[in-house]
N, C-alpha and C positions, 0 to 999 in steps of 0.2 A: 503492499500498500505506500501512495506516495506520500511523503510527507507535507504540510502545508504552516507556514510558520508567517506569522501576521505580524511579529514582536510586537504584540500590543498597537493598537492606535490610540493616537496621543486622546485627550481631551483635555477642559478645561477646567480648573481648581482655583477654587479663590487662596491665597495666600497673603500674609503682612507681606507688607510692603514700605521700609521706613525710611524716610529723607529727612533732612534737618530741621524742616519745617514741622512736620505732623504725621501721622501716623495713618495710613487710610488701605482700603482694598482693592485689589486689582483682581481680574480674573487672569490666568496666566496658564498660557499652553504647555501642558504637561504629556508624560505619558503614564500610563498604567504600568502595575505591576507586571513584571516577569520573571520567569522562575530563575533561579540564585546561576549563576555563569558556570560552565563548564566546561574550562577545558581540556584541551588532549593534547598531547605531546606530540611536536613536529616526527614520525616516522622513521625511526635511525639515527634520532640527534638527541644526544646528552644531555643537552646545553637546553633543550627545549624549554619555554617559560609555563608555568604553573598558574598562572594570573592572566585577566586581563589586560595589565599594564607590567606587567614583571618583566625584567630584562630581557629584551629579544636575545634568541638563539643566534649561533653567526651569521651573519649576512655574506651572502653569494651575491655575485655578482658576474660568474660564468653560467647566465643565462639567455634562451638564447632569445629574450627581447634587449639584455642590456639591463635591464631594469632589477634594482637590487628584490629577493629574495630572503626573507620575507619582507610585505611590505603593506601599506591598509591602500584599497580602492573604495570604492561606493557603489550599491549598486544603482543603474541607469534608469531603469521604469519601473510600476506600480506593480507589475508583475515581471517576475522573473523567474525561469524554469531553471535549474541546477540537475544535472545529471550523474549519473554512478561512475561514466569515464570521459574522456576527452573527444566524442562524436555525437552530432547530432543523433544519431542511431541509438545510443545507450537510453537507456529508460530514463528519468523522471525521476530523481529520489527525495528533491525538496522543492516544492514552490512558493518562492519568498513573494510577499505581499505589502512591502515595506520599500517606496521609493530612497533611495537615499541611505540606507542599511548600511551601514561601515562593514568591509570584508576584509580578514587579512589573506591576501596570494600567499601561498606555500609552496608551489609547483606553476612549472610552464610548459607547454609544448612549443615544439616549432610550426605547428599550425594553428597558433595564436588559441588554444586552449589554458584557463589559468582553472589550478585546483584552488581553493579556499575554504578558510572558515571563520563561520559566523559568531556571533557572541556565546550563544550559545557549547560550544566548542564541535559541531554538525561542520563535516566535507563533502565536497563535491564539487564538480564540475562547470564551469561556464565560458561560455564564448568570450574573446574580448569585447565584442562590439557591444556585449549588455551589461559593462562596467566603465564606471567613470574617475577618473583621475581627481573630481572635485572631493575638497576635504570636509567628511563632515564626524561628527562622533554620536555614539549613544551612551546619556546617561545611565552606570549601574548602581549609584547609590540614591535609594529615594531619599527625597529630602533635600537633597544637594543643595548647598548654598552659592548664589550667583551673586555676586559683588561688584560693586563698581570700580575699584582696580585691583592689580594681582596679588594682593595681601590681607592676612586674617583680619586686620583692623578697617579695613574698609568695609564702606556703607552696604549694607546686604540689600539688596534691588529684589531678590525673587527665592522664591524655595525650587528646585525642578524635579518633577518624577521620573522615577526609573522606566525607562524605553524611549524616554523622549531623543530625536534626534535634530540635532543642530548642527550648524554650518563654522568650521572654524573659521577665526580669522586671523589669530596670531596666535604665538604660544610662546612664554617670557615665565624661565626657570622654575619649572615645573606648574604653573598655570594658566590654559586656555581661557581666550576670550573667542565665544560661540555669540551667533545670531540665530534666532526662532521665532517664529512669528508674536511680535507685542512685547520682546523682553532681549534684551542683548547684555554680555558682563562678562565676568572672572570666575572662574572656578578651580578648581586640583586637579591636575592632572589626573589623579588616581580615581576620579569619579566617573570617568568615562572610557569606552572602549571604542578604541580606534585612534589613539595616540600613543606613539612611543620613540618618539624623536624620528621617526622616517614618514617623510614627506614622496608621494608618487606622482611626478610628472605626467602621467598617461596610465592606462590599464595595463 
């Protein structure tokens, strides 16, 4: 049976929002809870990571594309079929229904197939035309505090729900600046899946 992964579509939630003048209520776009992450190791690699933002295994550049492996990319369409092997004739293993979902490329073929790992640790094959080099992240800590600047004492702007997908604007010393509908700010890198010091210029 083919697995369907929605990664819990986003909802609006009331959260506290603090500024210098007053305390007010806002509706913040955030994600529903998803199951705990279940990272699996890169096959045959003793240095593989055991968590979403653990130290990466050794990065390889001797790849068909010349791009580093592993690296992060994102899903281009609202629906993406991920297969058991690197051809269109292989059965569909997972159907993703979440545009922008970050995924880790862990292997490549010369004919443009990418083996990816998703936030739950599942692995399957996607053709590069279905992937984007756009930098996105998914929130993995429910209630992650979004701040105005990249330090713990900065003003709180929002609390993000687990499963929210956001676009990465920049990073700075363990902090990531993200933007999503109606909200923008900084949060610690460990609160996201999709960042580990590697940027993919193309899928």
